[in-house]
N, C-alpha and C positions, 0 to 999 in steps of 0.2 A: 745831598741832602741826602733827605733823609732816607733813615734805612726800615724797614717793614721785617718785619717776622712771626714764625710763624712758629705758632707754637700748638706743641697737643698734651688733654692733660688726662694717662692709664687715671682712669681709677676702679680701685681691689675689691672688691667686698668679700670675708669668705667662702668655703664654702665643703666641700668633702675634704673627709680626709683617709688617708691610708695608708697600714702599715709599709713599713718600708724596713732594711737589711741594720739600719741605727736604730731608729723611729717613729713618729708618724712623720709620715707627711702632708706639708702646707701644701693642698691646693687651693690657688686664692684667678678666676677667672678676671680679664683685663678690658673698661671699658673706653674706650680713642674719644673725645671729643675737643671740635677743634676753640682755642680761646685769642681772642685777638689783641691785638701786639699793641705795647706803645716804644718808649723809643731802644729799643737796643744796649746795651748793655755795651758799656767803653772796653775797647781793646786789652788781651790781654795782656800780664806782661813777660809768665815763661809758662809753662806746657799748663797740667792744668787744665780745666772743659771748659767751659759753656752751661752753665745749667739753662740751659735755654727752652728744653723740656721738661715734660717733669712725669716721673710713672708713681703716681700717691697707693699708702694700702692706705687701709683704715684698723686701729690697736683702740690698747683697750691699756691704760698706764693709770698712777696711782693706786692706791686704796680709802674711803669706795676705791672702781674706775669709774676713771675719766675719759669720753673719747676723741681720741689725739688722729689727725690725719698729717701724716708728713709723707716727704717724699724722697721715693726709694732710689740713690741716689749708689754708682758703684767704682761713683770715682773719687768719692769719699769714703770720710774713717767714723768720724764725730763722728757718733744721731742726740741731737738736737734737737728743746723743741723747745716756741715762742711762752714766756716766763711771764707777757706785763701784755696786757692787749690796749692794744689803737687803732684809733678808726678806721687804720687802711688791716691791719691785722687782727680778726673780729673772730677766729679759733684761734684758743692757748688753750696753756696748761694753768694750774693754782696746787700750787707747792702747797699753797696755805692748808688748802684744806683737803691733802692726801696724807690720813696716819704715819704712814711709809716710806715717808721721802725721808731721803737721809743728806743731809746736803755735805761735799766732799771734804777737809777742811786744811791749810794748805804742810800740811805735817806726813799727811796719807802716800803712801808712794807711785798714789796716780799722777797725784799733783810733781812730783815732784822728776815726771821721767818726761825726755819731749818725743812724741812722738808724731807720724810722717803731717799730721793735721796743724796740728798743736806745736808750728815751726818757733815761737817763741816762748821764756818760760812766766809759766804762770807767773803770778802774780801775789799777792792775800790781799784781800779788804779788810777792811778795819771790823769785819768780825771776827776777824785768820780762817774765813772763807777760800779758797783755791777759786781763781780766777783769771779768767780763759780770753783769748781774745781768738779768733777761725779765720782767717780773708782769703779771700774767691779768687781765684784768675782773671776772674767776669769785672773783678772792680768791689763786686762786694764780699758786706764781712757779719759778723752778729760775734758778742758781746755778753761774755758772764760765766757765772760756777757754774759748775763744777756739781753731780751732786749726783745719789741711788738712788734710784726706785723700782716701781713690780711694774716693770709687761707683761701682759697677755695678750693672748694670741688663743678664739675659744674652742675649747674641747682641745688646748694642753695647758703643763702647770705657768704656773706663775713663775717666771725670772727673774734675779733684779739685775739689775745693768744700767753699766756708768756712763753719764746723756751730759749734755746740754742742758742750762738753766736758764738760756740766750733773753734780758728783754733791752739789750740795744742792738738795731742795727741796718745798714745800708741793704738796700732794695734797685736793682735792676729795670721791677714790672713788679711796685706793688699791687694790677691785680690780678696776680700768677698769683702771692703771697700769701691774697689773700684769701683761697685754696688751700690752706695748708697748713700744722699748723708750727711742722718742722722741716727736718732732715733725720729718713733711717741712709746712716751711714756702712757700704757695702761692699770696702778694699782688704785689700786681704793682714789691715792691722792690726795691732793687739790690738784698740775702744773701740773695731767694727763691734757692726752690731750681731752680724753673719760669724763672726773672731768669737767673739762673748758667749750665744751660745747655742755652742757647736756642730756649730750646719759644716758636714762634710763639703757640701755638694747645693744650689743654685740654680734655680734654667728662667731663663723667658722665651717667650717667640709670643713675638711684637706683631701682632696682623695691620692688614693696611689700613686703607682708610676705609671713615663705616661699620666697620663690626668685629671683631672682640676676638680677646689673646688672652695666656695666659701666664701665672707667673705658681710655679711647686716649692718644697724650699724641700730639703730631702731625695733622693732614691727617688722614681716613677720606671717603668718599665710597662713597658705596649710595645705590643708584636706593629703596629702600627705603622711608627716611629723610623723609620726606616736609621738603618746605620751611623750613628756618626762617625764624621772624621776629624781624628783629634790634633789641633797641634800644642805643641809643652812651651810652656810661660817663661820668661827669657827669666834670670836671676843671677841676681851681677853683688855679691855680696861687699863688693868697699864700698862705699857710701861720696856715690858722684855728685854733681851741684848740681846738673839738670843732670838724673836718675829720679824716678819717681819708680820706689825698692820693692811698692805697698801694690803698686795700678795694674792691672788686668794682664799684663806684658808679654806683647807673640811675637814673635819674628818675618815682620815681612821680603820677601823671597825675587820679588814678582811683577808688574802693571801687565796684565794686559790691555787690545780696545779688538774685537772680538778675537779672533788668532797671531793681533802680532802683537810681538814680548815687547814692549817697548827696551831699547838700544841700549839696556843703565850698564853698570858691573852692579852684582849683588851688594858692595861691600856700599851704594847707599846706603841701603836702604838696613844699616849694622847704624848700631848707635855709638856714638864720636867716642875719644879719652875723657868728657866732658859730661858723658851719657846724657850729651848734646842727639835727635834724633828714632828714639825707642818706636814704637807701636800700639797702641792703647785698647782698646778694646770696653768702648765708651759708650752703658745710656742714653748717659746726660747730660748729654753732648749730638746735634739733631742729623748734620750733616760729615765727611767725612775728609777730613783736614788735609796734604800732602806736604811733605817740605819742596825749598823754592823749585830747585832742582829736576826733582821729579816729578810735582806737582804742574811745571810748563812743559814738558818729552806729551804728560797722558794731553796739556793741551791744544799742545800738535798735529797726533793724535790724531784728540778725536776732532777737532774743529778738519780732518785731510778729507775723514771716511766719510763729515757728515755734509762737508760742499755738495753734497749733489742730489741732498733730502731739506736741509737745515734751513733759514739764512740766519745767518749772524743780525744783532743787534749790535747794528753804528754805534757806541758813546763811551769813547772815554773815562768819559768824568763816571758813570758807574760804572762802582762796587754794590755788588750784593749779599750783605753782613758783613759789610769789608773785610772779603779773599776770596765774594765770586764774584768772577770778573769772564765767565765766561755765558756769554744770554742769548737768545733765541730769539726769533718774533711770529710763535705762530699765527694766523688767523682761523680760530676760533671755529669759522665755518664752513673747514677743510672735512671735518669731520675729527678732532685731532692729531696727535703725534703721529710720522709718517713710525716707516719697523725704525728705528734706532739701533748697531750697535750695540753690544754688550763689555761694562769693563768688568775683565775678574784680576779676584785681589790675593795674589799668592801663596801661605803662609806655609809654614815650612808643617807639612804634614795634612795638610789640607789650603784649603780655596775656595774662596766665598764668590760671587758672580750678583749685580747689578745690570737684570734689561729692562727695559719697557720705560714705566708712567717711575721711576724711581730712580734715572738715569737728567729728569730737570722735573726743575718745581716752576709752576707759578707767581712770579710775586705781586701777590696784592695788591691790586689799585695802579696798576701804572698799565695806561693801557696808550698803542701809541698809532695812530689814523683806526684799522676794525682790529688791529693785530692788542694780544695782549704777549706781555715777554717770558718768558720761560728761562730758568737759571741751570747750569751745570751743576747735579749736585757735589759736583767735588769742588774741596773751595785751598786754594794756596796759605800753611798755617804762617809759615813769612809775615802775610800784611796779618795777620792777630798778633805777632811776635812770642809764634807757640816753637818753642824749641821740641816740636816731637810732630809722632804724624797718628790723630785719633784716626776711628774707624766712630762711625755715627753711628743712633739709632736706627733713623733713617733705611743706611741699605743691614740693616741689619732684620727690614721687616720681611717675612710670612721662610728665617729663618727660627732652631730650634739651638739652642742659643745656652749651654752647660757648661757650669765655673765649677770645676773640680775639683774645688781648692787638696781633699785626703791627693793627690795623684797629681798637683801643681800641673792643672793644664783646662785651655776650654775647647771641648767639642760640640761641632755646629751638621748640619744634615736644613734640607732645605725640606720647607711643607703647609703644606696649608695652615695656620695659625687658628684660623674659626675655627675645622672639622677639626683641631688636635684643641682646642676646649669642647667640643659641642663631643668625644669623644671617650675628656675624659669627664665628662658627668658636670660641664660648669659650664651658667646656660646663666644668662643677666635675666 
């Protein structure tokens, strides 16, 4: 059965700037809009990320400046731009029109160093330039040369950044690709944008539908924000085959439905000897995926607590987005969703509670009789072949999410993101 994917594009535009303890603080508003989807990506082979939700930021690259729009992805390292225009990708960067563009030669240290994204050895093209291939877990890839050029933010000094100038690639959604020039890698790797720029901290607040949010690079001290609860990043120095050491990995310690904690040992949430089973906070994945045993326990408990208020959609052949097999029939004439039990993910030192409309998502275009079909927004990562727990952006809505690289921790607090944007002077 064909799957339907819900895509959101968060268009980022530059606004005001504030002083911080490090340097200027960059504050950007977010605008949410729905993009009709095509066919979804192939199931990934290992952990990593599904690029089915994008946060895009507008910036200038090169001399003279060329405006580009790039996807901000906390699950990726290498920043790259499309350097060849195609009918399906009208937004691109032209290196021939930039006097500050410098290709990376094969002897450059960056070309000979293996990183999180550059797991395949770089090769030399006929011009002795560093040629790379970056593959993603949704079966897409991009290919081109490493280069260095000037990246500009309004009000900030230009900074030279190593990035990929890509001329070929596969795509899981050409419609989504047509709205961006490339990708801004934001994980903790040595080549990530946030690492090269030297920002010790960044934050975002993702709003619900038809509202606005905010993205902040640097420090922001505001009285209206509740004190953040921090959970430390999990760092493992030994290389393990299934552990992404530059992801934003936290320790999940338990899950509860309403006040009932799932009866599972804490060890089930911990990475095993191969590194499989890490918990990653990722803005580039839409929903949350749990390893099979935990997902099954959550599914059973949620079924038990909702049997009096929800009708299960009985179709054993239907699995939404390849990993979400708990769906319900909702009669839209009855005034929307009933009161639902919340699901709380308990991390070391912090927790994230999912309630209300964030618990169910409507399947676009699927109607049975008079009923719409809504699916539980937690999925089984085993069905996707992902060896990890992934906390998606849908469950981060109306949460202030702070990524504190200097202190190796993630902070979170509930907040209305539309009000946060207003309080920071951000408007559309």
